[in-house]
N, C-alpha and C positions, 0 to 999 in steps of 0.2 A: 722394265717390267715392274709394276707396282708391287710393294712388299706384302700387301695383305688381301689379295683378291680371292683366295681359295677358302671355301667353307669347310673342306676337310684337308687334313695335312698328312704327309708321310713323315713320321718322326722316328728318331732312334736315340737311345742313350748310348754313349760311347766313351772309350778312353781315347783322348786326343793327344798325340805325342808332342813333346816340346820340340823346338826347332833343331836341337842337336840330334835327338832321336830320329826326327823326320829326315834329316840329312843322311843318317846311317841307314834308314829304311830305303831311301831312294838309291843309295849306293848299292845296297843289297839287290834291289830290283834290277839294277844295271848289269848284275852278274848273270841274270837269266838270259836264255836264248829264245826270245819271243819271235814268233813268225805269224804272218797274216793267217787268220783274221783277228789275232789277239789285239785287245785294246788295253794297253797298260794304264793303270790308275795314275792320275796326276799326283805329283809328290805332295802338293798342298792338301790333298784329300785322303791321304793315308791315315787310317785309324783302326781301332778295334771295336766293332759293334758289340754292344752288350745286350741290347733288346730292341727289336724293330717293331714299330706300330704303324699300321697303314689305315687310311681312311678315318683318322682321328678328327672328330668335330673340333673346330677351332675353339669352341667354348670350353673344351677340356684342357687347353694349354695351361691355364693357371694352376689347375689341380696337378698336372704333371710336373710343373716347375716346383710346386710345393713338395711333391713326392720325391723329386730328385734332390732337393735340399735336405730333406729328412734322411734319405738313404745315405747321402754323402757324409752327413754329420755323424752317422753311426757306423761308418765303414772306415777302418784303419787303412792307412797307406800300405801298399804291399809291392812286392817285386815279382816280376814274371820274366821268363827267359824264352825268347823266340828262337827255337833251335830246330824247327822242322819245316822244310820247304817242299811243297807238293802241289799237284794239280788235281782237283776233283774232276775226274773225267766225265762224270755224269753232267756236271754243270759247267765245266771248263773254267773253273776259278783257280788261278794261280795264287797261292797264298803262303804266308809265313805264319807259323803258329807255335805255341808252346807244346813241346812233346808231352809234357806232364803239366796240365793247367793247375796252378796253385789253388788250394781250397778257398782262399780269399777271393779269387776271381769267380769261382763257381758260386760262392755265397753272395757276391755282389749281383750277379745275374739273377739269382733266385729272389733276392730282396727287391730288385727292380721289377721283376715279373709280378711279385705279390703287390707292390705299391701301385703299379699300373692298374692291376685288377681292382684294387680298393678305390682307385680314382675313377673307376668306370670305363677303363680303356682296354679294348681287346688288343692282344699282342701276339706275336709270332710264337706258336707253341711247339715248334720243332725242337729237337734236342739241341742244346747249346753247344756250339763248336767254335771256340775262341780262335780267331784268325785275323790277319791283316790281308785284305785283298790287294794283290799286286797287279792283276790283270784279269779281264773277263774274256770269254771266247778263246781261252788259251789251251784248248785240247791240242795235244801233240807238242806242246812247248816243253822245254827241258829246264828243270831247276839246276842250280849250280851243283857240281859234284861235291864240293866242300865249301864251308863258309864258317866264319866266326859267329857264334850265337850273339844275338842282340839282347842285352839286358834292359828292361824297362822298369822304372820306378813309377808305379801308378799313384799319382798324387791328386788327380782332379777328375771329376765326372762332368760330362757335357751332355746337353740335350740339343740335338740337331734336327733341322728340317731338311729333307731331301726334295728338291724340286725336280719332279720326273721330267725327263727329256731335256733338261737344261744343263745337267752336270753340276749344278750348284748346290752347295750345302750352306745353310744359314744357321748361325748359332742362336738358340732359343733359351739357353740357360747354362751356367757353368758354376760348379761348386768344388771347393777343396775337400779332399777326403780327410778324415780326422787324423 
């Protein structure tokens, strides 16, 4: 598949775990009791979405990269703890989330939303609910009864493209947090 055929893109800013945390997230997902028709997320795709943007004109990509760089440069590194395992029954999303999202995470989301707007890009306006999706179509699945919380040191912001129907994510930009 060619890398540049689409005139509009499905993009999202995310925190992307380092390999050690990714392994711990995958180990946590293995504790769940997933049953059909659940579709577990591939370990390589586990992440925390900060801001989703659909139907973004390809011409806006440079502006979003610049916005991501600015926001990352002004955002200090921070810690978050993933200590809540649940399923959203309305959407069937099995996820791991911070029970108490840190103020720095909420501020990063707000800064990205504002920066995307200033770059002329519409974004998802739903209330921000920080989480790592472990599986889709997971209605009726059971989270582990108990588990050790996963501590995440957020050190890097990424801009990703989601190729609808392919299950592929493409890195479009990445910047260290201050």
